[in-house]
A tleap script that builds the chain and sets N, CA, C and O, in Angstrom:
source leaprc.protein.ff14SB
mol = sequence {
  NMET LEU ILE GLY LEU LEU VAL GLU ILE PHE
  LEU SER ARG SER THR ASP GLU TRP LEU LYS
  LEU LEU ASN SER ALA GLU VAL PRO CYS ALA
  PRO VAL GLN THR VAL ASP GLN VAL PHE LYS
  ALA PRO GLN VAL LEU HIE ARG GLU MET LEU
  VAL GLN VAL GLU HIE PRO THR ALA GLY THR
  VAL PRO MET ALA GLY ILE PRO VAL LYS PHE
  SER ALA THR PRO ALA SER VAL ARG LEU PRO
  PRO PRO LEU LEU GLY GLN HIE ASN GLU GLU
  VAL LEU GLU SER TRP LEU GLY MET ASN ASP
  LYS GLU ILE SER GLU LEU LYS ARG LYS THR
  VAL CILE
}
set mol.1.N position { 0.819 -1.188 0.000 }
set mol.1.CA position { 0.000 0.000 0.000 }
set mol.1.C position { 0.871 1.263 0.000 }
set mol.1.O position { 0.627 2.203 -0.756 }
set mol.2.N position { 1.891 1.259 0.867 }
set mol.2.CA position { 2.780 2.409 0.928 }
set mol.2.C position { 3.517 2.595 -0.395 }
set mol.2.O position { 3.696 3.718 -0.866 }
set mol.3.N position { 3.944 1.476 -0.989 }
set mol.3.CA position { 4.657 1.572 -2.267 }
set mol.3.C position { 3.745 2.165 -3.334 }
set mol.3.O position { 4.176 3.007 -4.122 }
set mol.4.N position { 2.503 1.734 -3.363 }
set mol.4.CA position { 1.548 2.284 -4.324 }
set mol.4.C position { 1.362 3.782 -4.146 }
set mol.4.O position { 1.281 4.522 -5.126 }
set mol.5.N position { 1.294 4.225 -2.917 }
set mol.5.CA position { 1.159 5.652 -2.626 }
set mol.5.C position { 2.392 6.423 -3.091 }
set mol.5.O position { 2.276 7.496 -3.682 }
set mol.6.N position { 3.577 5.865 -2.819 }
set mol.6.CA position { 4.815 6.518 -3.251 }
set mol.6.C position { 4.902 6.607 -4.774 }
set mol.6.O position { 5.319 7.630 -5.319 }
set mol.7.N position { 4.513 5.548 -5.447 }
set mol.7.CA position { 4.518 5.553 -6.918 }
set mol.7.C position { 3.546 6.608 -7.422 }
set mol.7.O position { 3.867 7.348 -8.352 }
set mol.8.N position { 2.375 6.688 -6.829 }
set mol.8.CA position { 1.381 7.686 -7.233 }
set mol.8.C position { 1.919 9.103 -7.038 }
set mol.8.O position { 1.734 9.963 -7.900 }
set mol.9.N position { 2.578 9.345 -5.916 }
set mol.9.CA position { 3.160 10.670 -5.652 }
set mol.9.C position { 4.259 10.961 -6.666 }
set mol.9.O position { 4.333 12.062 -7.212 }
set mol.10.N position { 5.106 9.977 -6.914 }
set mol.10.CA position { 6.216 10.159 -7.847 }
set mol.10.C position { 5.698 10.486 -9.244 }
set mol.10.O position { 6.213 11.389 -9.903 }
set mol.11.N position { 4.694 9.763 -9.689 }
set mol.11.CA position { 4.177 9.954 -11.042 }
set mol.11.C position { 3.307 11.200 -11.178 }
set mol.11.O position { 2.934 11.580 -12.288 }
set mol.12.N position { 2.983 11.838 -10.054 }
set mol.12.CA position { 2.117 13.017 -10.117 }
set mol.12.C position { 2.872 14.267 -10.571 }
set mol.12.O position { 2.249 15.293 -10.843 }
set mol.13.N position { 4.197 14.198 -10.659 }
set mol.13.CA position { 5.002 15.351 -11.077 }
set mol.13.C position { 5.779 15.009 -12.334 }
set mol.13.O position { 6.122 13.851 -12.576 }
set mol.14.N position { 6.048 16.022 -13.123 }
set mol.14.CA position { 6.825 15.823 -14.345 }
set mol.14.C position { 8.317 15.765 -14.009 }
set mol.14.O position { 8.727 16.111 -12.901 }
set mol.15.N position { 9.094 15.339 -14.947 }
set mol.15.CA position { 10.550 15.315 -14.769 }
set mol.15.C position { 11.067 16.700 -14.426 }
set mol.15.O position { 11.879 16.853 -13.513 }
set mol.16.N position { 10.602 17.714 -15.153 }
set mol.16.CA position { 11.059 19.088 -14.900 }
set mol.16.C position { 10.712 19.544 -13.479 }
set mol.16.O position { 11.508 20.213 -12.821 }
set mol.17.N position { 9.521 19.176 -13.019 }
set mol.17.CA position { 9.130 19.543 -11.654 }
set mol.17.C position { 10.050 18.884 -10.628 }
set mol.17.O position { 10.484 19.532 -9.676 }
set mol.18.N position { 10.347 17.597 -10.821 }
set mol.18.CA position { 11.243 16.902 -9.899 }
set mol.18.C position { 12.636 17.515 -9.920 }
set mol.18.O position { 13.248 17.701 -8.869 }
set mol.19.N position { 13.143 17.831 -11.114 }
set mol.19.CA position { 14.474 18.431 -11.209 }
set mol.19.C position { 14.531 19.772 -10.484 }
set mol.19.O position { 15.494 20.060 -9.774 }
set mol.20.N position { 13.494 20.590 -10.666 }
set mol.20.CA position { 13.459 21.888 -10.000 }
set mol.20.C position { 13.437 21.701 -8.479 }
set mol.20.O position { 14.178 22.365 -7.755 }
set mol.21.N position { 12.588 20.800 -8.009 }
set mol.21.CA position { 12.467 20.535 -6.576 }
set mol.21.C position { 13.781 20.007 -5.991 }
set mol.21.O position { 14.235 20.490 -4.954 }
set mol.22.N position { 14.385 19.029 -6.645 }
set mol.22.CA position { 15.618 18.433 -6.147 }
set mol.22.C position { 16.793 19.407 -6.222 }
set mol.22.O position { 17.607 19.476 -5.302 }
set mol.23.N position { 16.876 20.156 -7.316 }
set mol.23.CA position { 17.947 21.144 -7.441 }
set mol.23.C position { 17.829 22.231 -6.378 }
set mol.23.O position { 18.835 22.687 -5.834 }
set mol.24.N position { 16.592 22.648 -6.081 }
set mol.24.CA position { 16.412 23.678 -5.057 }
set mol.24.C position { 16.831 23.168 -3.674 }
set mol.24.O position { 17.200 23.956 -2.802 }
set mol.25.N position { 16.772 21.844 -3.479 }
set mol.25.CA position { 17.218 21.248 -2.216 }
set mol.25.C position { 18.692 20.837 -2.291 }
set mol.25.O position { 19.210 20.177 -1.390 }
set mol.26.N position { 19.356 21.237 -3.374 }
set mol.26.CA position { 20.776 20.935 -3.606 }
set mol.26.C position { 21.066 19.438 -3.623 }
set mol.26.O position { 22.108 18.986 -3.149 }
set mol.27.N position { 20.123 18.680 -4.177 }
set mol.27.CA position { 20.308 17.245 -4.350 }
set mol.27.C position { 20.857 17.017 -5.761 }
set mol.27.O position { 20.205 17.393 -6.735 }
set mol.28.N position { 22.041 16.411 -5.893 }
set mol.28.CA position { 22.569 16.131 -7.232 }
set mol.28.C position { 21.594 15.227 -7.976 }
set mol.28.O position { 21.184 14.188 -7.457 }
set mol.29.N position { 21.228 15.618 -9.184 }
set mol.29.CA position { 20.260 14.828 -9.931 }
set mol.29.C position { 20.360 15.130 -11.418 }
set mol.29.O position { 20.927 16.142 -11.829 }
set mol.30.N position { 19.808 14.249 -12.196 }
set mol.30.CA position { 19.712 14.423 -13.640 }
set mol.30.C position { 18.602 13.505 -14.130 }
set mol.30.O position { 18.328 12.476 -13.512 }
set mol.31.N position { 17.971 13.864 -15.222 }
set mol.31.CA position { 16.909 12.994 -15.729 }
set mol.31.C position { 17.481 11.724 -16.359 }
set mol.31.O position { 18.585 11.731 -16.905 }
set mol.32.N position { 16.730 10.658 -16.278 }
set mol.32.CA position { 17.082 9.429 -16.988 }
set mol.32.C position { 16.549 9.597 -18.405 }
set mol.32.O position { 15.366 9.864 -18.611 }
set mol.33.N position { 17.436 9.438 -19.367 }
set mol.33.CA position { 17.047 9.666 -20.757 }
set mol.33.C position { 16.944 8.361 -21.524 }
set mol.33.O position { 17.588 7.369 -21.183 }
set mol.34.N position { 16.130 8.379 -22.557 }
set mol.34.CA position { 16.042 7.236 -23.457 }
set mol.34.C position { 17.250 7.284 -24.391 }
set mol.34.O position { 17.932 8.305 -24.474 }
set mol.35.N position { 17.510 6.202 -25.080 }
set mol.35.CA position { 18.663 6.148 -25.985 }
set mol.35.C position { 18.550 7.224 -27.062 }
set mol.35.O position { 19.539 7.885 -27.378 }
set mol.36.N position { 17.368 7.407 -27.626 }
set mol.36.CA position { 17.239 8.425 -28.672 }
set mol.36.C position { 17.463 9.834 -28.114 }
set mol.36.O position { 17.990 10.693 -28.820 }
set mol.37.N position { 17.073 10.082 -26.870 }
set mol.37.CA position { 17.330 11.388 -26.253 }
set mol.37.C position { 18.830 11.588 -26.036 }
set mol.37.O position { 19.354 12.678 -26.266 }
set mol.38.N position { 19.508 10.547 -25.599 }
set mol.38.CA position { 20.953 10.644 -25.358 }
set mol.38.C position { 21.677 11.031 -26.639 }
set mol.38.O position { 22.528 11.921 -26.626 }
set mol.39.N position { 21.349 10.374 -27.738 }
set mol.39.CA position { 22.078 10.610 -28.977 }
set mol.39.C position { 21.647 11.880 -29.711 }
set mol.39.O position { 22.166 12.177 -30.787 }
set mol.40.N position { 20.709 12.626 -29.144 }
set mol.40.CA position { 20.355 13.954 -29.664 }
set mol.40.C position { 20.947 15.069 -28.808 }
set mol.40.O position { 20.836 16.244 -29.159 }
set mol.41.N position { 21.565 14.718 -27.702 }
set mol.41.CA position { 22.121 15.710 -26.776 }
set mol.41.C position { 23.275 16.464 -27.447 }
set mol.41.O position { 24.116 15.839 -28.093 }
set mol.42.N position { 23.331 17.782 -27.309 }
set mol.42.CA position { 24.382 18.579 -27.960 }
set mol.42.C position { 25.798 18.108 -27.640 }
set mol.42.O position { 26.641 18.058 -28.535 }
set mol.43.N position { 26.076 17.763 -26.388 }
set mol.43.CA position { 27.431 17.331 -26.012 }
set mol.43.C position { 27.783 16.006 -26.673 }
set mol.43.O position { 28.919 15.808 -27.105 }
set mol.44.N position { 26.827 15.108 -26.753 }
set mol.44.CA position { 27.060 13.806 -27.385 }
set mol.44.C position { 27.354 14.004 -28.870 }
set mol.44.O position { 28.257 13.372 -29.417 }
set mol.45.N position { 26.597 14.874 -29.514 }
set mol.45.CA position { 26.825 15.154 -30.937 }
set mol.45.C position { 28.169 15.849 -31.142 }
set mol.45.O position { 28.907 15.509 -32.067 }
set mol.46.N position { 28.489 16.810 -30.293 }
set mol.46.CA position { 29.747 17.542 -30.409 }
set mol.46.C position { 30.953 16.604 -30.277 }
set mol.46.O position { 31.956 16.773 -30.969 }
set mol.47.N position { 30.845 15.620 -29.387 }
set mol.47.CA position { 31.961 14.688 -29.169 }
set mol.47.C position { 31.956 13.536 -30.160 }
set mol.47.O position { 32.738 12.596 -30.021 }
set mol.48.N position { 31.087 13.599 -31.155 }
set mol.48.CA position { 30.992 12.569 -32.205 }
set mol.48.C position { 30.806 11.173 -31.604 }
set mol.48.O position { 31.487 10.215 -31.971 }
set mol.49.N position { 29.856 11.097 -30.668 }
set mol.49.CA position { 29.572 9.820 -30.030 }
set mol.49.C position { 28.521 9.010 -30.792 }
set mol.49.O position { 28.142 7.920 -30.364 }
set mol.50.N position { 28.061 9.535 -31.900 }
set mol.50.CA position { 27.181 8.801 -32.802 }
set mol.50.C position { 27.788 8.907 -34.191 }
set mol.50.O position { 27.888 10.001 -34.745 }
set mol.51.N position { 28.191 7.781 -34.752 }
set mol.51.CA position { 28.801 7.767 -36.078 }
set mol.51.C position { 27.983 6.867 -36.997 }
set mol.51.O position { 27.262 5.980 -36.540 }
set mol.52.N position { 28.106 7.105 -38.272 }
set mol.52.CA position { 27.404 6.303 -39.274 }
set mol.52.C position { 28.425 5.391 -39.948 }
set mol.52.O position { 29.494 5.847 -40.354 }
set mol.53.N position { 28.097 4.099 -40.068 }
set mol.53.CA position { 28.996 3.118 -40.662 }
set mol.53.C position { 28.239 2.340 -41.727 }
set mol.53.O position { 27.074 1.987 -41.545 }
set mol.54.N position { 28.914 2.078 -42.836 }
set mol.54.CA position { 28.302 1.271 -43.893 }
set mol.54.C position { 28.408 -0.207 -43.536 }
set mol.54.O position { 29.498 -0.723 -43.289 }
set mol.55.N position { 27.259 -0.881 -43.511 }
set mol.55.CA position { 27.194 -2.311 -43.198 }
set mol.55.C position { 26.902 -3.065 -44.493 }
set mol.55.O position { 26.117 -2.584 -45.311 }
set mol.56.N position { 27.513 -4.239 -44.704 }
set mol.56.CA position { 27.338 -4.950 -45.978 }
set mol.56.C position { 25.915 -5.408 -46.278 }
set mol.56.O position { 25.566 -5.569 -47.447 }
set mol.57.N position { 25.090 -5.620 -45.267 }
set mol.57.CA position { 23.719 -6.063 -45.528 }
set mol.57.C position { 22.663 -5.082 -45.035 }
set mol.57.O position { 21.540 -5.088 -45.539 }
set mol.58.N position { 22.995 -4.248 -44.068 }
set mol.58.CA position { 22.007 -3.346 -43.467 }
set mol.58.C position { 22.100 -1.914 -43.979 }
set mol.58.O position { 21.296 -1.068 -43.588 }
set mol.59.N position { 23.071 -1.626 -44.851 }
set mol.59.CA position { 23.241 -0.253 -45.325 }
set mol.59.C position { 23.945 0.596 -44.283 }
set mol.59.O position { 24.818 0.106 -43.566 }
set mol.60.N position { 23.577 1.856 -44.193 }
set mol.60.CA position { 24.178 2.758 -43.220 }
set mol.60.C position { 23.546 2.532 -41.850 }
set mol.60.O position { 22.327 2.616 -41.697 }
set mol.61.N position { 24.382 2.245 -40.859 }
set mol.61.CA position { 23.878 2.000 -39.503 }
set mol.61.C position { 24.551 2.957 -38.520 }
set mol.61.O position { 25.741 3.246 -38.640 }
set mol.62.N position { 23.780 3.446 -37.548 }
set mol.62.CA position { 24.381 4.294 -36.519 }
set mol.62.C position { 25.074 3.431 -35.469 }
set mol.62.O position { 24.585 2.364 -35.099 }
set mol.63.N position { 26.217 3.910 -35.002 }
set mol.63.CA position { 26.961 3.212 -33.960 }
set mol.63.C position { 27.508 4.215 -32.969 }
set mol.63.O position { 27.689 5.388 -33.295 }
set mol.64.N position { 27.772 3.752 -31.752 }
set mol.64.CA position { 28.402 4.607 -30.754 }
set mol.64.C position { 29.832 4.888 -31.185 }
set mol.64.O position { 30.538 3.998 -31.659 }
set mol.65.N position { 30.248 6.137 -31.013 }
set mol.65.CA position { 31.609 6.528 -31.354 }
set mol.65.C position { 32.590 6.130 -30.267 }
set mol.65.O position { 32.222 5.508 -29.271 }
set mol.66.N position { 33.835 6.498 -30.475 }
set mol.66.CA position { 34.901 6.202 -29.515 }
set mol.66.C position { 34.836 7.225 -28.385 }
set mol.66.O position { 34.951 8.421 -28.650 }
set mol.67.N position { 34.658 6.800 -27.133 }
set mol.67.CA position { 34.486 7.756 -26.036 }
set mol.67.C position { 35.756 8.498 -25.636 }
set mol.67.O position { 35.686 9.642 -25.187 }
set mol.68.N position { 36.912 7.866 -25.793 }
set mol.68.CA position { 38.169 8.507 -25.395 }
set mol.68.C position { 38.770 9.179 -26.622 }
set mol.68.O position { 38.952 8.539 -27.658 }
set mol.69.N position { 39.076 10.460 -26.508 }
set mol.69.CA position { 39.614 11.226 -27.630 }
set mol.69.C position { 41.085 11.543 -27.370 }
set mol.69.O position { 41.425 12.158 -26.360 }
set mol.70.N position { 41.955 11.117 -28.289 }
set mol.70.CA position { 43.385 11.406 -28.205 }
set mol.70.C position { 43.760 12.345 -29.333 }
set mol.70.O position { 43.395 12.098 -30.483 }
set mol.71.N position { 44.479 13.412 -29.037 }
set mol.71.CA position { 44.846 14.370 -30.088 }
set mol.71.C position { 45.948 13.819 -30.986 }
set mol.71.O position { 45.896 14.010 -32.201 }
set mol.72.N position { 46.939 13.141 -30.421 }
set mol.72.CA position { 48.058 12.650 -31.225 }
set mol.72.C position { 47.715 11.361 -31.976 }
set mol.72.O position { 48.229 11.128 -33.070 }
set mol.73.N position { 46.863 10.537 -31.407 }
set mol.73.CA position { 46.498 9.261 -32.042 }
set mol.73.C position { 44.990 9.070 -31.993 }
set mol.73.O position { 44.493 8.226 -31.247 }
set mol.74.N position { 44.259 9.850 -32.784 }
set mol.74.CA position { 42.801 9.747 -32.728 }
set mol.74.C position { 42.307 8.378 -33.203 }
set mol.74.O position { 42.800 7.830 -34.189 }
set mol.75.N position { 41.338 7.848 -32.491 }
set mol.75.CA position { 40.727 6.568 -32.858 }
set mol.75.C position { 39.499 6.823 -33.715 }
set mol.75.O position { 38.958 7.929 -33.728 }
set mol.76.N position { 39.066 5.801 -34.424 }
set mol.76.CA position { 37.848 5.937 -35.225 }
set mol.76.C position { 37.189 4.575 -35.382 }
set mol.76.O position { 37.835 3.536 -35.248 }
set mol.77.N position { 35.901 4.601 -35.666 }
set mol.77.CA position { 35.164 3.371 -35.957 }
set mol.77.C position { 35.370 3.118 -37.441 }
set mol.77.O position { 34.896 3.890 -38.274 }
set mol.78.N position { 36.069 2.046 -37.777 }
set mol.78.CA position { 36.419 1.780 -39.171 }
set mol.78.C position { 35.659 0.607 -39.778 }
set mol.78.O position { 35.582 0.477 -40.999 }
set mol.79.N position { 35.101 -0.244 -38.927 }
set mol.79.CA position { 34.420 -1.435 -39.432 }
set mol.79.C position { 33.002 -1.516 -38.891 }
set mol.79.O position { 32.732 -1.069 -37.776 }
set mol.80.N position { 32.104 -2.081 -39.674 }
set mol.80.CA position { 30.736 -2.279 -39.162 }
set mol.80.C position { 30.703 -3.463 -38.206 }
set mol.80.O position { 31.673 -4.216 -38.115 }
set mol.81.N position { 29.599 -3.631 -37.498 }
set mol.81.CA position { 29.476 -4.829 -36.655 }
set mol.81.C position { 29.580 -6.073 -37.541 }
set mol.81.O position { 29.108 -6.054 -38.678 }
set mol.82.N position { 30.186 -7.149 -37.042 }
set mol.82.CA position { 30.324 -8.355 -37.871 }
set mol.82.C position { 28.980 -9.039 -38.099 }
set mol.82.O position { 28.040 -8.901 -37.316 }
set mol.83.N position { 28.928 -9.770 -39.187 }
set mol.83.CA position { 27.764 -10.605 -39.455 }
set mol.83.C position { 27.788 -11.789 -38.490 }
set mol.83.O position { 28.844 -12.135 -37.961 }
set mol.84.N position { 26.659 -12.396 -38.263 }
set mol.84.CA position { 26.572 -13.541 -37.369 }
set mol.84.C position { 27.517 -14.642 -37.855 }
set mol.84.O position { 27.391 -15.120 -38.982 }
set mol.85.N position { 28.449 -15.036 -37.015 }
set mol.85.CA position { 29.386 -16.111 -37.345 }
set mol.85.C position { 30.531 -15.711 -38.250 }
set mol.85.O position { 31.320 -16.566 -38.652 }
set mol.86.N position { 30.645 -14.445 -38.580 }
set mol.86.CA position { 31.650 -13.982 -39.541 }
set mol.86.C position { 33.074 -14.367 -39.138 }
set mol.86.O position { 33.895 -14.659 -40.008 }
set mol.87.N position { 33.380 -14.373 -37.861 }
set mol.87.CA position { 34.744 -14.637 -37.404 }
set mol.87.C position { 34.896 -15.995 -36.707 }
set mol.87.O position { 35.897 -16.240 -36.034 }
set mol.88.N position { 33.911 -16.866 -36.869 }
set mol.88.CA position { 33.959 -18.166 -36.185 }
set mol.88.C position { 35.262 -18.921 -36.449 }
set mol.88.O position { 35.957 -19.321 -35.516 }
set mol.89.N position { 35.582 -19.109 -37.725 }
set mol.89.CA position { 36.751 -19.910 -38.074 }
set mol.89.C position { 38.038 -19.267 -37.569 }
set mol.89.O position { 38.913 -19.953 -37.041 }
set mol.90.N position { 38.150 -17.972 -37.729 }
set mol.90.CA position { 39.340 -17.255 -37.268 }
set mol.90.C position { 39.540 -17.436 -35.766 }
set mol.90.O position { 40.657 -17.692 -35.315 }
set mol.91.N position { 38.467 -17.304 -34.994 }
set mol.91.CA position { 38.557 -17.447 -33.536 }
set mol.91.C position { 38.880 -18.891 -33.157 }
set mol.91.O position { 39.738 -19.138 -32.310 }
set mol.92.N position { 38.201 -19.827 -33.777 }
set mol.92.CA position { 38.433 -21.236 -33.443 }
set mol.92.C position { 39.856 -21.664 -33.789 }
set mol.92.O position { 40.463 -22.444 -33.055 }
set mol.93.N position { 40.395 -21.158 -34.903 }
set mol.93.CA position { 41.767 -21.507 -35.300 }
set mol.93.C position { 42.800 -20.814 -34.415 }
set mol.93.O position { 43.670 -21.466 -33.839 }
set mol.94.N position { 42.698 -19.482 -34.309 }
set mol.94.CA position { 43.768 -18.735 -33.640 }
set mol.94.C position { 43.690 -18.807 -32.107 }
set mol.94.O position { 44.728 -18.843 -31.446 }
set mol.95.N position { 42.525 -18.828 -31.553 }
set mol.95.CA position { 42.407 -18.808 -30.093 }
set mol.95.C position { 42.331 -20.206 -29.495 }
set mol.95.O position { 42.855 -20.458 -28.410 }
set mol.96.N position { 41.674 -21.111 -30.213 }
set mol.96.CA position { 41.491 -22.456 -29.663 }
set mol.96.C position { 42.363 -23.511 -30.341 }
set mol.96.O position { 42.384 -24.667 -29.918 }
set mol.97.N position { 43.081 -23.115 -31.389 }
set mol.97.CA position { 43.988 -24.031 -32.071 }
set mol.97.C position { 43.291 -25.151 -32.820 }
set mol.97.O position { 43.891 -26.202 -33.045 }
set mol.98.N position { 42.050 -24.957 -33.207 }
set mol.98.CA position { 41.319 -26.008 -33.924 }
set mol.98.C position { 41.779 -26.054 -35.378 }
set mol.98.O position { 42.147 -25.033 -35.959 }
set mol.99.N position { 41.751 -27.251 -35.952 }
set mol.99.CA position { 42.126 -27.396 -37.361 }
set mol.99.C position { 40.878 -27.439 -38.239 }
set mol.99.O position { 39.753 -27.441 -37.738 }
set mol.100.N position { 41.092 -27.473 -39.557 }
set mol.100.CA position { 39.970 -27.444 -40.510 }
set mol.100.C position { 39.001 -28.608 -40.299 }
set mol.100.O position { 37.787 -28.441 -40.419 }
set mol.101.N position { 39.545 -29.791 -39.983 }
set mol.101.CA position { 38.696 -30.972 -39.792 }
set mol.101.C position { 37.775 -30.774 -38.584 }
set mol.101.O position { 36.587 -31.088 -38.649 }
set mol.102.N position { 38.322 -30.257 -37.491 }
set mol.102.CA position { 37.520 -30.037 -36.286 }
set mol.102.C position { 36.438 -28.978 -36.527 }
set mol.102.O position { 35.305 -29.116 -36.066 }
set mol.103.N position { 36.800 -27.939 -37.240 }
set mol.103.CA position { 35.831 -26.875 -37.544 }
set mol.103.C position { 34.741 -27.404 -38.470 }
set mol.103.O position { 33.565 -27.084 -38.294 }
set mol.104.N position { 35.129 -28.213 -39.459 }
set mol.104.CA position { 34.146 -28.810 -40.364 }
set mol.104.C position { 33.172 -29.696 -39.599 }
set mol.104.O position { 31.984 -29.740 -39.918 }
set mol.105.N position { 33.674 -30.398 -38.596 }
set mol.105.CA position { 32.813 -31.273 -37.772 }
set mol.105.C position { 31.800 -30.430 -36.987 }
set mol.105.O position { 30.639 -30.819 -36.864 }
set mol.106.N position { 32.232 -29.287 -36.460 }
set mol.106.CA position { 31.310 -28.395 -35.764 }
set mol.106.C position { 30.225 -27.880 -36.721 }
set mol.106.O position { 29.058 -27.770 -36.345 }
set mol.107.N position { 30.619 -27.569 -37.947 }
set mol.107.CA position { 29.638 -27.114 -38.942 }
set mol.107.C position { 28.664 -28.241 -39.273 }
set mol.107.O position { 27.458 -28.014 -39.366 }
set mol.108.N position { 29.189 -29.462 -39.452 }
set mol.108.CA position { 28.334 -30.609 -39.790 }
set mol.108.C position { 27.301 -30.860 -38.710 }
set mol.108.O position { 26.158 -31.213 -39.001 }
set mol.109.N position { 27.710 -30.674 -37.447 }
set mol.109.CA position { 26.795 -30.896 -36.328 }
set mol.109.C position { 25.945 -29.652 -36.035 }
set mol.109.O position { 25.211 -29.614 -35.047 }
set mol.110.N position { 26.050 -28.658 -36.882 }
set mol.110.CA position { 25.367 -27.354 -36.750 }
set mol.110.C position { 25.610 -26.688 -35.384 }
set mol.110.O position { 24.734 -26.018 -34.835 }
set mol.111.N position { 26.827 -26.893 -34.855 }
set mol.111.CA position { 27.229 -26.184 -33.646 }
set mol.111.C position { 27.525 -24.740 -34.017 }
set mol.111.O position { 27.202 -23.806 -33.283 }
set mol.112.N position { 28.147 -24.589 -35.174 }
set mol.112.CA position { 28.387 -23.231 -35.714 }
set mol.112.C position { 27.797 -23.160 -37.108 }
set mol.112.O position { 27.877 -22.118 -37.760 }
savepdb mol mol.pdb
quit
């Protein structure tokens, strides 16, 4: 019952009203934003935290940019997200030391 009352009180005010009230009481606060709100924020756009990448099957896709910015060695998003299973063989060979026969057996059993 108490929880229901608290939820009702909480929902009775808008985000702006809560921010004004909390800020006036010097309570550190910020609104919780949706993903689309975050990627429209001026600071996020200024820091190039949303980049467009060409994907081989999906066309142009938005991706999160590199959060750490280095002046001497700037990083960039150069590749799209991989396709499902795109790196299976490479990982199985280089990380697990599997040979072609073992990988073929996994494919035959539809493990990969």
